[in-house]
Residue, then its C-alpha position, 0 to 999 in steps of 0.5 A: x579606295x579599296x573595298x575590304x570585307x571583314x566577316x566575323x561573328x564576334x562583334x569585338x573582333x569586327x570592331x577591333x579589326x576595323x579600328x586597326x585598319x583605319x588607324x594603320x592604313x587611313x584612306x585606303x579601305x572602304x570597310x564592309x562588315x558581315x556578322x556571319x557567312x550568309x551576310x558575307x556572301x550577300x554583301x560580297x555580291x553587292x560590293x565586290x570587295x578587293x579583299x575579304x578577311x574571313x573568320x572560319x568558325x561562324x554559325x550557319x554557313x561557315x567561313x570556308x563555305x562562304x569563301x567557296x561560294x564567293x571565290x566562284x563568283x568573285x575570282x579576283x577577290x583576295x581572301x584572308x582566313x582568320x581562326x582561333x584554331x590551327x587546324x591543318x585540314x582548314x589550311x589544306x582546303x584554304x590553299x586549294x581554294x587559292x587562299x594565300x594568307x592564314x592568320x591565327x587569333x589573336x593576331x598581332x596588329x603588325x601581322x594584320x597590317x603587313x598582310x593587307x599591305x602585301x595584298x594591296x601591293x599585289x593588287x597595284x602590281x596587277x593593275x599596272x600590268x593590266x594598264x600596260x597590257x591595255x596600252x600595248x594592245x591599243x598601240x598594236x591595234x593602231x599599228x595593225x591597219x598601218x601594217x596591213x596597208x603597207x603589205x597591201x601596197x606591196x602586193x598592189x604596186x610591185x612584185x619585187x619585195x617578196x622578202x619584206x612582204x613575207x616578213x610582214x605577212x608573218x607578223x600579221x598572221x596572214x600567210x600568202x599561200x592562197x587567196x584573191x583580191x577584191x577591189x571596191x571602186x567608188x563611182x562617185x566622188x569621195x570627199x576627204x572628210x568622209x574617207x576615214x568613216x568609209x574605210x573604218x566601216x568597210x574594214x570593220x565589216x570585212x573583218x567581222x564577216x569575211x575570211x582572214x584579210x588585209x585591207x588597203x587604205x582608200x586610194x584613188x577612190x578604191x579600196x583593195x581587200x586581199x582575202x585568204x582562202x580557208x582550208x575548209x573550202x574547195x575552189x567552187x565554195x571559195x568563189x561563192x564566198x568571195x561573190x557573197x562578200x562582194x554583194x554584202x559590201x555593195x549593200x553596206x555601201x549603198x544602205x549605210x554610206x549612201x555610195x554606189x560601188x563597182x566591185x571587181x574580183x580577181x582570180x585565186x592566186x598564191x604568193x606575192x606574184x599571184x596576189x598582185x596579179x589577182x589585184x590587177x584583175x580585180x581593178x580591171x573587173x571593177x571597170x566593167x560596172x553597168x547599171x544592171x550589174x556592178x559586181x564582176x569576177x575577172x574569171x567570169x569575164x575572161x570566160x565570157x560568162x557575163x555579157x558586158x555592156x557598161x558605161x565604165x563608171x563614166x569612162x569610155x568603153x574601149x579596152x584602151x580606156x580600161x587599161x588606161x584606168x588601171x595604169x592610172x590607178x597603179x601609178x597613183x598607188x605607186x606615187x602614194x607609196x613613194x611619198x610614204x617612203x620619203x616621209x618615213x625616210x625624212x623622219x628617220x633622218x631627223x631621228x638620227x640627227x637628233x640622237x647620233x651622239x647616243x648608242x643608236x642602231x638601225x633597228x631602233x630607227x626602223x622601229x621608230x618609223x615602222x619599217x623593216x630594218x633591211x628595207x630601211x637600210x636599202x632605201x636609206x642608201x638609195x635616197x641619201x647615197x650612204x649607208x646608215x653607219x656611214x651617215x651616223x659616222x659622218x655626223x659624229x666626225x663633223x660634230x667632233x671637228x666642230x668641238x675641236x675647233x673651239x679649243x675648249x675641250x680635251x680630245x677625250x671629252x670630244x670623243x665622248x661628246x661626239x658619241x664614242x665611248x672608246x678614244x682609241x676607236x674614235x681616233x681610228x675612225x677619225x683618221x679613216x674619215x679625215x686622213x689624220x688622227x685627232x691630235x694631228x688635226x688639232x695641231x694643224 
């Protein structure tokens, strides 16, 4: 039910308005009565009405004064002014306060009811719009980590996807102009049931306390974070900022998750190649953890500023073993990305097979599987040996041949059932694929 405040100093008017509303719009309103402006203000603060019907001329605080005060406190309330006098000055001020409805006494029942119904419909529309907006925001909030992970994987795995990475970075408002990578490697086994909790906690911290970033999922016991350098920081300040964030992440993992991290920081870089290189350096630096120090910067290691005497998280200390660990991690990431791609392709293929007789497009399928249309087109042909259009065409012609073999449909009906709207176009496509027209095929 909606809350309706009626403010009028005449008891008969109050009772009359309430009677009209209850009989014309039963079970629509909880009605609150106020006999003067002050009471109206107090009851409005207590009940927060959706609609307030205010008489302008009331003793003490007038209807306009009360409205002015209530509007400031309750900006979403709809106001209807009622008066026995058609004062232009009142109407002017009412309009300036956002009042849309102005009723002259004696008001007819139809006018009152019509006004309230319009306002209820307006409230309903706004509620639906808010619900749709919240639903959309919820969907986007769920998609953003997936998109971030996709971009992170592109930067982690190979340097040949600049176009797709640039498109994703633009959508995520994360320019690939200047930044670096941080890798958080877990020195102990991470159980599958704990992965989401760990990822959510670390991601939330980075988003809240760090600069603009994208974050990968937890892969092969490590998470990659790509940070964008703020324009306000010089190179020295940026190095200090990344080091500070690394220390805070390390403390968070130890205190709240009970886990020990080995954190590596890559060199600053630009573009997909620069960030990919920074990531590779961060992975390498993360292998240099020791009981004394578990946060290493690749730049410091390269300069020899930090002595390294580590157990490498239980890995052998020689350089070959370090490189082997890096390569192993990258291979694991590549395998996961390939598996994700294959899963997306299977979903795309199933989607097409279910809807090929409809007006289906590559963009629609790409949106369904959350891939860039250009990228989907490329990997679709690589995986299935034919383009999206060729695949849809083959399914439709096979469907047409199957329908024609029953002999129960006219060629025009077969055309529509197979997904074509134009029989002439269907005939041309059919001949191109089979070498004969539909009529010739049926007469064979």
